[in-house]
C-alpha positions in Angstrom: 107.4 200.0 80.8 106.3 201.3 77.4 102.9 200.0 76.2 100.9 201.9 73.6 97.3 202.1 74.8 94.5 204.1 73.4 92.5 206.4 75.7 89.6 204.0 75.7 91.9 201.0 76.6 93.5 203.1 79.4 90.0 203.9 80.7 88.8 200.3 80.7 92.1 199.0 82.2 91.9 201.5 85.0 88.3 200.5 85.7 89.2 196.8 85.8 92.1 197.3 88.1 90.1 199.5 90.5 87.2 197.0 90.5 89.4 194.1 91.2 91.2 196.0 94.0 87.8 196.7 95.6 86.2 193.3 95.2 88.9 190.7 94.7 86.6 189.1 92.1 87.2 188.7 88.4 85.7 191.7 86.5 83.3 191.2 83.6 82.6 193.6 80.7 79.0 194.3 81.7 80.2 195.2 85.3 82.8 197.6 83.9 80.2 199.4 81.6 77.6 199.6 84.4 79.8 200.6 87.4 81.8 203.3 85.6 79.0 204.7 83.5 80.9 204.2 80.3 79.2 205.3 77.1 80.2 202.0 75.6 78.3 198.8 75.0 79.3 195.6 76.8 80.4 194.1 73.5 82.8 197.0 72.9 84.2 196.7 76.4 84.5 193.0 75.9 86.5 193.5 72.7 88.9 196.0 74.4 89.3 193.5 77.3 90.2 190.8 74.8 92.9 193.1 73.3 94.2 193.9 76.8 94.5 190.2 77.5 96.4 189.6 74.2 98.8 192.3 75.4 99.4 190.4 78.7 97.6 193.0 80.9 94.6 190.8 81.8 94.2 187.1 82.5 91.1 185.0 82.8 90.8 182.5 85.7 89.5 179.2 84.4 86.6 179.3 86.8 85.3 182.7 85.6 84.4 184.6 82.5 85.7 187.8 84.2 89.3 189.1 83.9 91.9 190.0 86.6 94.9 192.3 86.2 98.4 191.0 85.7 101.5 192.4 87.3 102.2 194.3 84.1 98.7 195.9 84.4 99.4 197.0 87.9 102.7 198.5 86.9 101.0 200.6 84.1 98.2 201.6 86.5 100.7 202.7 89.2 103.0 204.5 86.7 100.4 206.4 84.7 96.7 205.8 85.7 96.3 205.9 89.4 94.8 209.0 91.0 96.3 209.5 94.4 93.9 210.7 97.1 94.8 213.2 99.8 95.8 212.0 103.2 92.9 212.9 105.4 93.1 215.3 108.4 92.3 212.4 110.7 95.0 210.2 109.2 97.5 213.0 109.6 96.5 213.4 113.2 96.9 209.7 113.9 100.3 209.5 112.3 101.6 212.5 114.3 100.0 211.8 117.6 100.8 208.0 117.7 104.5 208.6 116.9 104.8 211.4 119.4 103.1 209.3 122.1 105.9 206.7 121.7 108.3 209.1 123.5 111.5 210.6 122.3 113.4 207.3 121.8 114.2 206.2 118.2 113.0 202.6 118.8 109.8 203.7 120.3 109.0 206.1 117.4 109.8 203.5 114.8 107.9 200.7 116.4 104.8 202.9 116.7 105.3 204.0 113.1 105.1 200.4 111.8 101.9 199.9 113.9 100.3 203.1 112.5 101.2 202.2 108.9 99.5 198.8 109.4 96.4 200.3 111.0 95.9 203.0 108.3 96.6 200.8 105.3 95.1 197.6 106.8 98.1 195.7 105.5 101.5 195.1 107.0 103.6 198.0 108.2 107.4 197.7 108.2 110.2 200.0 109.4 114.0 199.5 109.2 116.0 201.6 111.6 118.9 203.7 110.2 122.0 201.7 109.7 125.0 202.9 111.7 127.6 200.6 110.1 127.8 202.5 106.8 128.8 205.7 108.5 132.4 206.8 108.6 134.2 206.4 111.9 135.1 209.6 113.7 135.8 208.8 117.3 135.8 206.1 120.0 136.1 206.7 123.7 136.3 204.2 126.6 135.1 205.0 130.1 135.8 202.8 133.1 132.6 202.1 135.0 133.8 199.4 137.4 136.5 196.9 137.9 135.7 195.0 134.8 133.1 197.1 133.1 133.8 199.7 130.3 131.4 202.0 128.4 132.5 202.3 124.8 131.2 205.5 123.1 131.3 205.3 119.3 130.7 208.4 117.2 130.3 208.6 113.4 131.2 211.5 111.1 127.4 212.3 110.9 127.2 212.7 114.7 125.4 209.4 115.2 126.3 207.9 118.5 126.2 204.4 120.0 127.0 203.3 123.5 128.2 199.7 124.3 128.7 198.2 127.7 131.7 195.9 127.7 132.5 193.3 130.4 136.2 192.5 130.3 138.3 189.6 131.7 140.9 191.9 133.1 140.9 195.4 134.6 141.9 198.6 132.8 143.0 201.8 134.4 141.3 205.0 133.2 144.6 206.4 131.9 145.1 203.2 129.9 141.7 203.5 128.3 142.4 207.1 127.2 145.6 205.9 125.5 143.8 203.1 123.8 141.1 205.4 122.5 143.7 207.8 121.1 145.5 204.9 119.5 142.4 203.7 117.7 141.3 207.1 116.7 144.6 207.7 115.0 144.6 204.4 113.1 141.0 204.2 112.0 140.2 207.6 110.6 138.5 207.7 107.2 137.1 204.2 107.4 133.5 203.2 107.6 132.3 201.5 110.8 132.1 198.2 108.9 135.7 198.7 107.7 136.9 199.5 111.2 135.4 196.3 112.4 137.1 194.3 109.6 140.4 196.1 110.1 140.3 195.3 113.8 139.8 191.6 113.1 142.6 191.5 110.6 145.1 193.2 113.0 144.1 190.9 115.8 145.5 188.1 113.7 148.8 189.9 113.1 152.0 188.6 114.8 153.0 192.2 115.5 150.1 192.5 117.9 151.7 189.9 120.1 154.6 192.3 120.8 152.6 195.4 121.3 150.7 195.2 124.5 148.8 198.5 124.2 147.7 197.6 120.6 146.7 194.1 121.7 144.6 195.3 124.6 143.0 198.1 122.6 142.0 195.8 119.8 140.6 193.3 122.2 138.1 195.7 123.8 137.3 197.6 120.6 136.4 194.3 119.0 133.7 193.9 121.6 132.6 197.5 121.1 132.3 196.9 117.3 130.1 193.8 117.5 127.3 195.3 115.5 123.9 193.8 115.8 121.8 193.3 112.7 119.6 196.0 111.3 116.7 196.7 113.7 113.4 196.0 112.0 109.9 196.6 113.2 107.0 194.7 111.6 103.4 195.0 112.5 100.2 193.6 111.0 101.3 190.3 109.5 97.8 188.9 110.2 96.1 191.7 108.3 97.7 190.8 105.0 97.1 187.0 105.6 93.4 187.8 105.9 93.3 188.9 102.3 91.2 186.4 100.1 94.1 185.7 97.7 96.0 184.1 100.6 93.3 181.9 101.9 95.0 178.8 100.5 96.9 177.1 103.3 100.0 176.5 101.2 100.1 180.0 99.9 99.6 181.4 103.4 102.5 179.4 104.8 104.8 180.6 102.0 104.0 184.2 102.6 104.3 183.9 106.4 107.7 182.3 106.0 108.8 185.1 103.8 107.8 187.7 106.4 109.7 185.7 109.1 112.9 186.1 107.2 113.7 189.6 108.4 117.1 189.5 106.6 115.2 189.2 103.3 113.0 192.2 104.2 116.0 194.3 105.2 117.9 193.4 102.0 114.8 194.3 100.0 114.3 197.6 101.8 118.0 198.5 101.6 117.6 198.6 97.8 115.4 201.7 98.3 117.9 203.6 100.5 119.5 205.6 97.6 116.3 206.6 96.0 114.3 209.7 96.9 110.5 209.6 97.2 108.1 206.7 97.2 109.3 203.4 95.6 106.8 200.7 94.5 107.6 197.1 93.9 104.9 194.9 92.4 104.6 191.1 92.6 107.8 189.4 91.5 109.7 192.7 91.7 109.8 192.3 95.4 111.5 188.9 95.7 109.6 188.4 98.9 108.3 185.0 97.8 108.8 182.6 95.0 105.4 183.3 93.4 103.7 186.6 92.7 101.1 188.2 94.9 102.9 190.7 97.1 103.6 194.4 96.6 105.7 196.8 98.6 105.5 200.6 98.9 108.4 202.3 100.6 110.0 205.6 101.3 113.1 206.6 103.3 113.3 208.9 106.3 116.2 210.8 107.7 117.3 211.3 111.4 118.7 214.4 113.0 122.2 212.9 112.4 121.5 212.4 108.7 121.4 208.6 108.9 118.8 207.1 106.6 116.1 204.5 107.5 113.2 203.0 105.5 109.5 202.5 106.1 106.8 201.0 104.0 103.7 198.9 103.6 103.5 195.3 102.4 100.2 194.1 100.9 98.8 192.0 98.1 99.3 193.1 94.5 95.6 194.0 94.7 96.6 196.8 97.0 94.8 200.1 97.4 97.7 202.0 95.8 95.7 205.3 95.5 95.5 205.5 99.3 98.6 203.7 100.5 101.1 205.6 98.4 100.2 209.0 99.9 100.1 207.5 103.5 103.6 206.1 103.1 104.9 209.4 101.6 103.4 211.5 104.4 104.5 209.2 107.2 108.1 209.2 105.9 108.1 213.0 105.9 106.6 213.3 109.3 108.9 210.7 110.8 111.9 212.7 109.4 110.5 215.8 111.1 109.9 214.0 114.4 113.4 212.5 114.4 114.9 215.9 113.7 113.7 216.8 117.2 115.1 213.7 118.9 
């Protein structure tokens, strides 16, 4: 966003945004001059504020003489004005110790990460586990566990591994399972896990399968092994964000809560960030979390030991403490990547 602002206008816009973040109250010219020790009169500040309003950076609630920032103002603030603070030693300790206390399992670490993000930001923490389905298929193996129980071991080209327990309607000999695995490994090389799943379903409809017993039985059990669950998502602290004064209206609160309940929407939104390095910031209507503005999202991706990518972030009001939340999200993503490299 290109907006030509003078140094004075930038200084006053920064002051207004930071005051509104701190107080959630419309900001007046006299308050700006007083709190920020500006060597400007209230009248001068008022004139600059009027210009900022004409540019669409400030708006005036009808019940107050003060001004509040618009989404456009927050975007300028985040892109060029905000001064990021350092993550404190205590915050670093909490991030590392809480995640390590969760144990070595991926789910435990990610669940604790979302809780820690919520606690440190005082907003909502959200983590999306790395997706397995986008990886390229490398190998599948079937192991007979009982008369009608089979363990399917699925391996991606990145070394990621998933185990699925399958209960079958008929019995399979161990030798037969080996042949089935070899058969599928030959046919499915070079496809993504999602494409393998799609190909299996297509071939199960083929008339040729009816005359090939090995292929038919192999596809039948591999279809069960490939029934991928949706992306695992961990959300903590919904109540924290709903406690914010801008969401005190019952109708607004209901809308926001419903948006949070639609985990598919959250996953879709976070998936947009997967290809981008570093911290990503979505302000207000940029998030598509709700029909009306008011929510911001700060995210960063993390990487596991098998090089699969997940996403974590903080959801809060547009009146979010960007200067503190951005470095917390950035540091947490780097630490989670480091912890997961040890798992």
